[in-house]
C-alpha positions as CSV (number, residue, x, y, z in Angstrom):
1,X,26.4,-39.6,-29.8
2,X,26.8,-42.7,-27.5
3,X,29.8,-43.1,-25.3
4,X,30.7,-45.4,-22.4
5,X,31.1,-43.7,-19.1
6,X,31.9,-44.9,-15.6
7,X,28.8,-45.5,-13.5
8,X,30.5,-43.8,-10.5
9,X,30.9,-40.6,-12.6
10,X,27.2,-40.0,-12.8
11,X,25.6,-37.3,-10.5
12,X,22.3,-38.7,-9.3
13,X,20.7,-35.6,-7.9
14,X,17.5,-36.1,-9.9
15,X,17.0,-39.7,-8.9
16,X,14.2,-38.6,-6.6
17,X,12.4,-36.9,-9.5
18,X,11.6,-40.2,-11.1
19,X,9.0,-42.7,-10.0
20,X,10.2,-46.1,-8.8
21,X,8.4,-49.3,-9.8
22,X,9.8,-52.4,-8.0
23,X,8.1,-54.9,-10.3
24,X,9.4,-53.2,-13.4
25,X,12.9,-52.9,-12.0
26,X,12.9,-56.6,-11.2
27,X,12.1,-57.4,-14.9
28,X,14.7,-54.9,-16.1
29,X,17.3,-56.5,-13.9
30,X,16.6,-59.9,-15.3
31,X,16.7,-58.5,-18.9
32,X,20.0,-56.7,-18.3
33,X,21.5,-59.8,-16.8
34,X,20.9,-61.6,-20.1
35,X,21.3,-58.9,-22.7
36,X,23.1,-56.0,-21.0
37,X,22.0,-52.4,-21.3
38,X,20.1,-52.0,-24.5
39,X,19.3,-48.2,-24.3
40,X,21.8,-45.6,-23.2
41,X,21.3,-43.4,-20.2
42,X,20.8,-39.7,-20.7
43,X,22.0,-36.6,-18.9
44,X,23.8,-33.3,-19.2
45,X,27.5,-32.6,-19.0
46,X,27.9,-29.4,-17.1
47,X,31.3,-28.0,-16.2
48,X,30.8,-29.2,-12.6
49,X,29.3,-32.7,-13.1
50,X,27.8,-35.2,-15.5
51,X,24.1,-35.1,-14.2
52,X,21.9,-38.0,-15.0
53,X,18.3,-37.2,-16.0
54,X,17.0,-40.5,-17.5
55,X,18.0,-44.1,-16.8
56,X,17.9,-44.4,-13.0
57,X,16.4,-47.8,-13.1
58,X,19.1,-49.0,-15.5
59,X,21.7,-47.3,-13.2
60,X,20.4,-49.2,-10.1
61,X,20.3,-52.5,-12.0
62,X,23.8,-52.0,-13.3
63,X,25.0,-51.4,-9.8
64,X,23.4,-54.6,-8.6
65,X,25.0,-56.5,-11.5
66,X,28.4,-54.9,-10.8
67,X,28.5,-53.2,-14.2
68,X,31.2,-50.5,-14.1
69,X,30.6,-48.7,-17.4
70,X,27.3,-47.8,-19.0
71,X,26.3,-46.4,-22.4
72,X,25.4,-42.7,-22.2
73,X,24.1,-39.9,-24.3
74,X,24.6,-36.2,-23.5
75,X,21.6,-33.8,-23.9
76,X,23.9,-30.8,-23.8
77,X,25.8,-28.7,-21.3
78,X,23.0,-26.7,-19.6
79,X,20.9,-28.3,-16.9
80,X,17.7,-26.5,-17.7
81,X,18.0,-27.1,-21.4
82,X,18.6,-30.8,-20.7
83,X,15.4,-31.0,-18.6
84,X,13.4,-29.2,-21.2
85,X,14.8,-31.6,-23.9
86,X,13.8,-34.6,-21.8
87,X,10.3,-33.2,-21.3
88,X,9.9,-32.5,-25.0
89,X,10.7,-36.0,-26.0
90,X,7.4,-37.8,-26.9
91,X,8.1,-41.5,-26.6
92,X,6.4,-44.5,-25.1
93,X,8.4,-43.9,-22.0
94,X,7.1,-40.3,-21.4
95,X,7.4,-38.8,-18.0
96,X,4.5,-39.3,-15.7
97,X,2.5,-36.3,-14.6
98,X,4.2,-36.2,-11.1
99,X,7.7,-36.5,-12.7
100,X,6.8,-33.6,-15.0
101,X,5.6,-31.6,-12.0
102,X,8.9,-32.1,-10.1
103,X,11.0,-31.1,-13.1
104,X,8.7,-28.1,-13.8
105,X,9.1,-27.0,-10.1
106,X,12.9,-26.9,-10.5
107,X,12.7,-25.0,-13.8
108,X,10.4,-22.4,-12.2
109,X,12.2,-22.1,-8.8
110,X,15.9,-23.1,-9.2
111,X,16.4,-22.1,-12.8
112,X,14.3,-19.0,-12.6
113,X,12.1,-19.6,-15.6
114,X,8.6,-18.1,-15.8
115,X,5.5,-20.1,-16.5
116,X,5.2,-18.5,-19.9
117,X,8.8,-19.3,-20.8
118,X,8.4,-23.0,-19.9
119,X,5.1,-23.3,-21.7
120,X,6.4,-21.7,-24.9
121,X,9.6,-23.9,-24.9
122,X,7.5,-27.1,-24.4
123,X,4.8,-26.0,-26.8
124,X,2.3,-26.3,-24.0
125,X,-0.3,-23.9,-22.5
126,X,0.4,-21.9,-19.4
127,X,-2.5,-23.7,-17.8
128,X,-0.7,-27.1,-18.5
129,X,2.3,-25.8,-16.6
130,X,0.3,-24.2,-13.7
131,X,-1.8,-27.3,-13.2
132,X,1.2,-29.5,-12.6
133,X,2.8,-26.9,-10.3
134,X,-0.4,-26.8,-8.2
135,X,-0.7,-30.6,-8.2
136,X,2.7,-30.9,-6.6
137,X,2.0,-28.2,-4.1
138,X,-1.1,-29.9,-2.8
139,X,0.7,-33.2,-2.0
140,X,2.4,-33.4,1.4
141,X,6.1,-34.4,1.5
142,X,5.3,-37.7,3.1
143,X,2.8,-38.6,0.4
144,X,5.2,-37.5,-2.3
145,X,7.8,-39.8,-0.7
146,X,5.4,-42.8,-0.8
147,X,4.4,-42.1,-4.4
148,X,7.9,-41.6,-5.8
149,X,9.2,-44.6,-3.9
150,X,6.6,-46.8,-5.6
151,X,4.9,-47.7,-2.2
152,X,1.6,-46.2,-3.2
153,X,0.1,-46.3,-6.8
154,X,0.0,-42.9,-8.5
155,X,-3.2,-43.9,-10.3
156,X,-4.9,-44.6,-6.9
157,X,-3.9,-41.2,-5.6
158,X,-4.9,-39.3,-8.7
159,X,-8.3,-40.9,-9.3
160,X,-9.3,-42.4,-5.9
161,X,-7.9,-40.1,-3.2
162,X,-7.8,-36.6,-4.8
163,X,-11.6,-36.4,-5.0
164,X,-11.8,-36.8,-1.2
165,X,-9.7,-33.6,-0.8
166,X,-13.0,-31.7,-1.1
167,X,-14.6,-33.4,1.9
168,X,-14.3,-31.3,5.1
169,X,-10.9,-30.1,3.7
170,X,-10.0,-33.7,4.5
171,X,-8.5,-32.5,7.8
172,X,-8.5,-34.3,11.2
173,X,-7.6,-31.6,13.7
174,X,-7.8,-33.8,16.8
175,X,-5.3,-36.3,15.3
176,X,-3.2,-33.5,14.0
177,X,-2.8,-35.0,10.5
178,X,-4.8,-34.9,7.3
179,X,-7.0,-37.9,6.7
180,X,-5.6,-38.5,3.2
181,X,-2.1,-38.6,4.7
182,X,-3.2,-41.0,7.4
183,X,-4.8,-43.3,4.8
184,X,-1.7,-43.4,2.7
185,X,0.4,-44.1,5.7
186,X,-1.8,-47.1,6.6
187,X,-2.0,-48.5,3.1
188,X,1.4,-47.7,1.5
189,X,3.7,-50.6,0.9
190,X,1.1,-53.3,1.4
191,X,1.1,-54.4,-2.3
192,X,-2.6,-53.9,-2.6
193,X,-4.4,-53.8,-6.0
194,X,-5.9,-50.6,-7.3
195,X,-9.4,-52.1,-6.7
196,X,-8.6,-53.0,-3.0
197,X,-7.3,-49.5,-2.4
198,X,-10.5,-48.1,-3.9
199,X,-12.6,-50.3,-1.6
200,X,-10.6,-49.3,1.5
201,X,-10.7,-45.6,0.5
202,X,-14.5,-45.7,0.2
203,X,-14.8,-47.3,3.6
204,X,-12.3,-44.9,5.2
205,X,-13.8,-41.7,4.0
206,X,-17.4,-42.6,3.7
207,X,-17.9,-45.6,5.9
208,X,-18.4,-46.2,9.6
209,X,-15.9,-45.4,12.3
210,X,-15.2,-49.0,13.0
211,X,-13.8,-49.5,9.5
212,X,-11.8,-46.3,9.6
213,X,-10.2,-47.3,12.9
214,X,-9.5,-50.8,11.6
215,X,-7.7,-49.4,8.5
216,X,-5.7,-47.0,10.6
217,X,-4.8,-49.9,12.9
218,X,-3.4,-51.9,10.0
219,X,-6.2,-54.5,9.9
220,X,-6.5,-54.2,6.1
221,X,-7.2,-57.9,5.5
222,X,-10.1,-57.9,7.9
223,X,-11.5,-54.6,6.5
224,X,-11.4,-56.0,2.9
225,X,-13.1,-59.2,4.0
226,X,-16.0,-57.1,5.5
227,X,-16.2,-54.9,2.4
228,X,-16.2,-57.8,-0.1
229,X,-19.1,-59.5,1.8
230,X,-21.4,-56.6,0.9
231,X,-23.4,-57.7,-2.2
232,X,-23.1,-55.3,-5.1
233,X,-26.2,-56.6,-6.9
234,X,-29.2,-54.5,-5.9
235,X,-31.6,-56.7,-7.8
236,X,-32.0,-58.7,-4.7
237,X,-33.6,-55.6,-3.1
238,X,-37.2,-54.6,-3.6
239,X,-38.2,-51.4,-5.4
240,X,-38.6,-49.4,-2.2
241,X,-35.2,-50.6,-0.9
242,X,-33.5,-49.7,-4.1
243,X,-35.1,-46.2,-4.0
244,X,-33.8,-45.6,-0.4
245,X,-30.3,-46.8,-1.3
246,X,-30.3,-44.3,-4.2
247,X,-31.6,-41.5,-1.9
248,X,-28.8,-42.2,0.7
249,X,-26.2,-42.1,-2.1
250,X,-27.5,-38.8,-3.4
251,X,-27.7,-37.4,0.1
252,X,-24.1,-38.4,0.9
253,X,-22.8,-36.8,-2.2
254,X,-24.8,-33.7,-1.8
255,X,-23.6,-33.2,1.8
256,X,-20.0,-33.6,0.7
257,X,-20.5,-31.0,-2.1
258,X,-22.2,-28.5,0.2
259,X,-19.5,-28.8,2.9
260,X,-16.9,-28.1,0.3
261,X,-18.7,-25.2,-1.4
262,X,-19.4,-23.5,2.0
263,X,-15.7,-22.7,2.2
264,X,-15.4,-21.2,-1.3
265,X,-14.3,-17.5,-1.3
266,X,-16.6,-16.8,-4.3
267,X,-19.6,-16.6,-1.9
268,X,-19.8,-12.9,-1.5
269,X,-23.1,-11.4,-2.5
270,X,-25.6,-10.2,0.1
271,X,-28.5,-11.7,-1.8
272,X,-26.9,-15.1,-1.6
273,X,-26.1,-14.9,2.1
274,X,-29.7,-13.8,3.0
275,X,-31.2,-16.8,1.2
276,X,-28.5,-19.2,2.4
277,X,-29.0,-18.2,6.0
278,X,-32.7,-19.1,5.8
279,X,-32.0,-22.4,4.2
280,X,-29.3,-23.2,6.7
281,X,-31.6,-22.4,9.6
282,X,-34.2,-24.9,8.2
283,X,-31.5,-27.6,7.8
284,X,-30.1,-27.1,11.3
285,X,-33.5,-27.4,12.8
286,X,-33.9,-30.8,11.2
287,X,-30.5,-32.2,12.1
288,X,-31.1,-33.4,15.6
289,X,-34.0,-35.6,14.5
290,X,-32.1,-36.6,11.3
291,X,-29.1,-37.6,13.4
292,X,-31.3,-39.7,15.7
293,X,-33.1,-41.4,12.8
294,X,-29.8,-42.2,11.0
295,X,-28.2,-43.5,14.1
296,X,-31.1,-45.8,14.8
297,X,-31.2,-47.0,11.2
298,X,-27.4,-47.5,11.1
299,X,-27.6,-49.7,14.2
300,X,-30.6,-51.7,12.9
301,X,-29.0,-52.3,9.5
302,X,-25.7,-53.3,11.2
303,X,-27.5,-56.0,13.2
304,X,-29.1,-57.3,10.0
């Protein structure tokens, strides 16, 4: 049942659980200025407070428009039940995966529910719940802040940056900060397209040191100009050149996979370690010459 409530009466403790989208909020503000609030806000009415769970964008827009009262629907009197009810709702405005993860974290920690209880109530598998919990645990607080504030696209983090977590544990001990975190700090808030972020990420994690340093130094425009000058059409190369480019790509991906797998705790058997030791010895013996050859080739191709 809809009712009008004072905007100031709403408890906004869950505002940080919902993703911000500045462009979408600007469109919503313009719409509300013309037509008012068309959909009610949703929350729970506990004995202590009226806690808002859905409608934070409308709430902020109403505040900017000096709207004192807003339409509101109560999802019940229990906080955990209200969160579960919101998550069960299957609408076009479904919660994003990170929003689901934050609400699930509260259900599991603050409200004391088990993974099995949450999964059963939401008609989901335990794996579905556990995956979202692990996802949130792997993201540092500063990256979470950038994602939820709308300063870095969630899509770019999920499908462009996450795969790089398997590279060298994506750590930079000398700088004292993870490489992914450094990249997000350099790029967040610059209003770059998903494609531009993908180009910069490829250069940062797989490219030369000069591009990595430029990106960390905020020279994003210069970096993108350099990257966009690289021709993508390999038909201009002869057959031998295309073959070497393919070999270099395969080698780069194989090196990344091997570095990640070497840290896996599943490597236990004596038979494996005996064979791996022999192979590693052979590889290490070729690395000095390989490094010299690659350095010379890198310098030569850079001059070209």
